[in-house]
C-alpha positions, 0 to 999 in steps of 0.5 A: 500500500503506498503512503497516500492510500496509507494515510488515507487509511489510517484517517479513515479508521480516526474518521470512525473513533471520532464519530463515536466520541461525539456521542458523547455529552459532558458527562464525562467531565472533568474527563475529555470526550475520546472514541476508539476503534479496534482494527483488524484486516481492515474491519472496524471488530470494536468499538468505543467511548467514554461516556461517563467520568468514573466508567471505563474510558473509550479504550477498554470498552473498544477493547472489551467489544472485540475481544479475543480479536483484539490479539494482532489488532491496531488500536485507533484512537484519538485521544492518547491512552491513559497511563495511570490508575484512576476511578478506572484502570490505565488504558496502557496496561489493557493495550498491553495486555490485550495483545494490540500490536500497534496503536494509532493516536489522534493526539498527544494528552495536553495534560503536562503530568501525562503527556507522551508517558502513555506513548513511551510504556507502549512502544516500552512493551514493542507495540508500534505507536503513530501519532498525529493521525487527524491531528486538529480534529482530534484537538478540536474535540477535546478543547474544552477539557484542553484549556481546563487542563492546562488553565484551570478555567474553562472554557467559554462559548458565546451562542447567540441566535441574530437576525440578518441586522444582528438584532436579538430581539425588538427593541420590545425584548421578544426574541422567540423565535428568531432561528428556526426550530432546525436550529433550534435542535443544533442548540440542544446538542450544543448543550449537551456538550456543556457542562453549565448554561449561563445567563444574566437575570435580563435574560431570565425576567425577558424569557423566563426560560428553562435551560436544560436539553431537551432530547427524546433520549432517557436521561439526558446529560442536564447542563447547571443553569447558572445567572448572574443576578447581582441583587438576586432580583430573580423573580421567586415564580422563575422555572428555573426555580421550580422544575425538577432541575432545581439542585442544578441551577446557582445564582451569582450573587454580590456578597452583601447579600449573603444573609437575606431572607431570600436567600435563605428560602431559594436554598431551603429549595436547593438553589446555591449561590456563589458570592462575589465581591464586585469591582467598580459596580463590576463581577470580574469573569475571571473571578466567575471562572475560578469559582466554576471550574471548582465545581467542576465546570470545563466547558460554559455555555452562555446563551446571553443576553446582550450586557452578560456577552458584552460584559465577556467579551470586554474582559477578552473571556469568550473562548469560542464564538457561534451564532445563529443568523436567520434571514430575518430584518428586526430594524430599530435603533433601540434594538438589542445586540448580541453584544453590549458593553463597551465595545471597541473604538475602532475598526482595527480594533475590532475582534477577528474570528479565526477558523471560521467554519459555516453550516446551514440549519433549514434557512440560517446559517451558523457560523462558529469561530475563535476571537483573536483578542489580537488588534485585527491587522 
């Protein structure tokens, strides 16, 4: 087999491992998404993906699925196998025991404490190892984990549904629905890959959202619901405070509201609080992110509104931006846009999105990009 055909062969199987990895949700927190396939005579004989923290990793599931067929076969895995015993056994031990002859790895473990160690152990046991197969796709798969494990902070994603003229609501605050049902279905999948959804109190008062994952899947992963509510002004009849996910609801309020009767009532219902000191009448997003990381929250999805997104934008605290752009015109000088805050003074200072992708959902377009927090060139 020539080199180009061999590369295509390896990429085909790594793509299959990626497809399985993408079935996972953030139920794996604080771990990364990982998929694996065992291949023998160019046929998949075992599959696996990490499904929940504390349960077996993708490699072990794929090896168990393959059974005795794993002996002498190849393993394709999106992330370097772990080499340490935690809540589950080391994947390197299972690979060696199964008799795997070669391992193809998408990307190296970004955890500085583990990076490269799994590869070395496999090689020391005579297993051929090749890295970098569909490397960029595999790195994107774990971009949230990579930030979390290297900085100690959650990976922050902003999501906005906007009209063609850049509005997120009418001048009277009506926003349901700007995007199409197809786009909203995609949002449910995005939510499943987040540990938490964050909004400002304005969004709660205006829209009274549930911020849940609505899917036909039983026992779907439900993210934390977080509200920045400095004065603890959330209505006590809000959906967030009266559903089956009260225990996954967090209010971020000013420190001096810690001992109020309202707080006591909400705590009795199961609501959790983060009390934060403000500086110059504002919360520092990095203070919020530091506290959320302790939960732990690896991936944080911000769904608005404009004041909240603008605040995180001004602090350069967003890692990835998603826009669902609908072919509708709302108009109105005072109709809100996705990002309020201070913004930039000059076009030359506008934040350029990099690695931009576009995908169509019904009549809408989903734009995804990563903000380059440097001045535009």
